[in-house]
Structures are given as structure tokens and as C-alpha cells.
C-alpha positions in Angstrom: 177.3 84.4 102.7 178.4 81.4 100.8 180.8 78.5 101.2 183.7 79.8 99.0 185.4 82.2 101.3 188.1 83.4 98.8 185.4 84.6 96.4 183.5 86.3 99.2 186.6 88.1 100.4 187.2 89.5 96.9 183.7 90.8 96.6 183.7 92.2 100.1 186.9 94.1 99.4 185.5 95.5 96.2 182.3 96.6 97.9 184.2 98.2 100.8 186.5 100.2 98.6 183.8 101.3 96.1 181.2 102.3 98.6 183.2 103.1 101.8 181.4 100.5 103.8 182.3 97.9 106.4 181.9 94.3 105.3 182.1 91.0 107.2 182.5 87.7 105.4 181.0 84.5 106.9 181.6 81.4 104.8 179.0 78.9 105.8 176.7 76.2 104.4 173.2 77.3 105.4 171.9 73.8 104.5 173.5 72.6 107.7 172.5 73.4 111.3 176.1 74.1 112.1 176.3 76.6 109.3 173.3 78.5 110.6 174.8 78.5 114.1 178.0 79.9 112.7 176.2 82.8 111.0 174.2 83.5 114.2 177.3 83.5 116.3 179.3 85.7 113.9 176.5 88.4 113.8 175.6 88.6 117.5 175.6 92.3 118.5 175.9 93.6 114.9 173.5 95.9 113.3 173.2 94.1 110.0 172.1 96.6 107.3 172.3 94.1 104.4 172.5 90.3 104.3 173.6 88.6 101.1 173.1 84.9 100.8 175.1 84.1 97.7 173.8 80.6 97.2 173.7 78.8 93.9 171.3 76.1 92.8 171.4 73.2 90.4 168.9 71.8 88.0 168.4 68.4 86.5 166.6 67.0 83.5 166.0 68.5 80.1 
């Protein structure tokens, strides 16, 4: 899960091929209510074995 869908699709394809698993990409900003709702809706009825939140963070100061 992250906002850059193209990067997620590349990673998902690599994981699917390497490990013979099914992946589903959901590009979303979890800092927004709409983003959380998008994830919830996309995963209704799924048995999620692993959830990866690929969020970055920033720093400021010295």
C-alpha cells in the first residue's frame, strides 16, 4: 500500500512471479479518510495474509 501505483505494480509482479502468490495493489493515502475507506472497500471479503504499508517519512532539522 502506497500512493505510487506504478511502483507497487512492479513490486507486486515481482513477488507474484518469485513466490507464486496472488497480489493486489491498492494505491492510497492512509493519511486521508478517503484513502482508508478505499483500502477497506478493496479488501472486503478477502483473506489478507500480509498487508504491506509502504509509507515513507520525512525529517527536518539537523
